[in-house]
N, C-alpha and C positions, 0 to 999 in steps of 0.2 A: 504494500499500499504506499502511495506517495506521501511524503511529509507534507503537512499543511503549509500553505503560503503564509497564513497569518495564524498565529497561535497566541491566545490571551489566557492568562492564568491569574487568578485572585486580583483581578482589577478592581480597585477601590477608588471612589471619588468623593471628596468632601467639598461642598460649595457653600460658602457663607456660614460655616459651622455646622451645616446639615450633612449627615452621611447619606449620600444618594445611592451609591453602589457599595455593597458589603463583600463582594467577592464573586465576580463574573468570570466564568471560563467559557471559551468558545474557540473552535477551529474553523478556518475557511480553507477548503481544499484548493489545489492549484488549477482547478477547472470547474465550470458549472456555477450554480447559484446556491448560496446558503442564505436561508431566511432567518432573520432575527425577529422573534414574535413575542407577544406579551400583552397584557391588558394595558389600558391607558394609565400612565403614571408608573409603570413597572420599572422604567429605567432604560429603555431601548435607546432613545436619543442620547441620553447621558453616556451609555456605553460607547456609542459611535464617537461622541466628542472626546471621550477618554482615550480611545484608540488613536484618535488624531492629535491628541495633545492640546485640544481646545479648552480643556478644564484641567485643574490640578489632579494628578493621578498617582497611584502607586500600584505595585504588582509587577507583572511582566507582560509586555506586548512584544512578541517576536515576529518580525516581518521579513520574509525571505532569508530566514536564518539568523537575523541580527536583532538584538535587543534595541528597542526604540524608545523606551521610557527614558526621558532626558533629552530626546530630540525635539526640535521645534516642529510645528505644523508644516512650515514651508520646506523644511528638510525631508519630511515624509512625502510631500507632493513631488519634490524633485527625484525621489526614489521610485516614483511611478505609481502613487496612489491618487486616483481621481475621486472627487467628492461631489455628490449631488445633495445639497443640504435641504432640510425639510422646508425652509422658508424660500427656497429657490435662489436667493442671494444674487439677483441680477442688478446691474448698475442701471437705475431707472433713467438717468439723464443721457446715457450713451445709446447709440443705435444697436440694433441686433448685431450688425457686422463688427462694431467696436467691441461689444461684449465677447464675441467669439475670438476676435483677434487678441484680446487681452489674455485668453487662455492658451494661446499657442506656446508650446515648448519644443515641438519637433520641427525639423527642417522641412518636412513634407506633411503638413497637417492634413487630416482626412476630411476635407470639405466635401469630397464626393460622397462619402458615406453619410455625413450629417445632412446634406441636402436631399439625398435619396430617401432617408428616413423621415425627414421633416422638410418637405418642399416649401412650406410656409416661411421658413427662415430665409430661404433665398428670395422669395417674393417680398418679404418685409425687411430686407437687409438695412434699408435707410430709416426705418421707423424707430422711434425712441422705445426702448424696452419697457419703460414705465407705462406706455399706453397700450401694451399688449394685454390680451386676456390672460387669465391665470394659467390656462392650458398652454398658450403660446410661450409664456415665460418659463413654464416647465420644460418645453422643448429646447429653449435656450440653455437652461441649466444642464440638461442631459447632453445637448450638443457640444457644450464646452468640454465635457469629459471625454466624449467619443473622438474629439479632434486629435488627441494625442495617441498615436499608435504605440508609443513606448510605455503607456500605462499598463501596469501589471495587475492591478486590482482596482475595482470600482466599488465605492461604498455609496449606496443610494438610500436616502432616508425619506420614507413615505412619498415616493415619486408620483403616486396616483391620488394623493389626498385632495379631495375637493374638485376633482376633474369630471368633466362630462364623459359619458360612456364612449363617445367617438374618440376622445383624446386618450382615454385609458387604453383603448385598443392600440392606438399608435404608440404609446409609451411601452405597452407590453411587447409589441413587435420590435421596437428599438432595443429593449433590454435583452430580449431573446437573441437577437442578432449579435449584440455586443458579447453576450455570454459564450458565444461560439469561439471568441478570441481571447477573452479575458475573464477571470472569475469575478463574481459580484457578491458582495454582502449586501442583502436586501432587507431593509426594515420596512414592513408593509402590514396594513390592516386588512387589505383586500385578499381574503383567503383564496378566492377563485384564481387570483393572479399568482399567489404562492404555489397553489396546486399545479398550475401551468408551467411555472419556471423553476421551482426549487427542488433539488434533490435531497437536501439535508436542511434541518431546521434546529435552531436553538431558542428555547423559551426562557425569558427572564421574568422573575416574579419577586417583588420586594427587594430589588437590587441584587438578586442572586440568580445563578443558573438553576432553573427548575427542571429542565428536560433538554435532552439533545438526542437526535436520532433522524431516521428518514422522514421527510415531510409527508409523504403519502400515507405512512402508517399513522402518524399523529392525526391527520385530517380525516382518516377513515374510522378513528376511534371517537365516537360521539361523546362518550363519558369523559375521556381524558381531555378532549378539546374543550368541553364545557368547563371542566375543572381549571384548566391552565389558561384558557383564553376567554372564558365567559361567553362562548358561542352558544346560542339558544336553539339553533336548529342545525341541519346538516352542514358540517364545516366546509365541505367541498363546494357548497353553493353560497356560503355566507360572505357578506362584505361587512366588516366591522366598522365601527366609528373611527374617524381619523383623529390624529393628534396624539403626542406623547412627549413627556419631558423626562 
């Protein structure tokens, strides 16, 4: 079995004197999609921010065989980690083209792929990102990550949150296409999307890892899904509420 590309052990985060994470363990394989699941407020987004060094952290975060606790976020990005934040994080006053150009790190950015997956970004290249719909802004956020062929891991935090069904489908196709080339750690409440994309899942509860295993097995187990995720009907058809800190 291949060694994980990302291995997190006993990740702890304290923010403003509050202990948010008490010891999260997770592995991301060097291929495919790993889903990070949990109820609202369980600590999923904080886990992602801890991995990326966006909040004070302790424990071990090994990426590509190297310990990264102590590294800055920009150092991790330069090592090939792409991030799609929960709030999209577009530069509202800049155009779509300028937002994408700021994300370029490679000598040959993959504009062909980005425009194939999201044709609207080519059509709206000169439009200010702040005037786009939420779905179009999410296209920009994902497109920035897909531009760099040198990325070796993509972390996507709630990429379908609040989106119309048509845009959810486009995002799903983009992530599915990206996962053929680069592994993805996906934080998501849309369990239908998790079923479609993820081979493995990790569930966080009360700031700790509560479960890890094949995603299909968890979603097929109604009782376990209800206990861990609060799903009140068939997990493979459910779409949970968005948002998590």
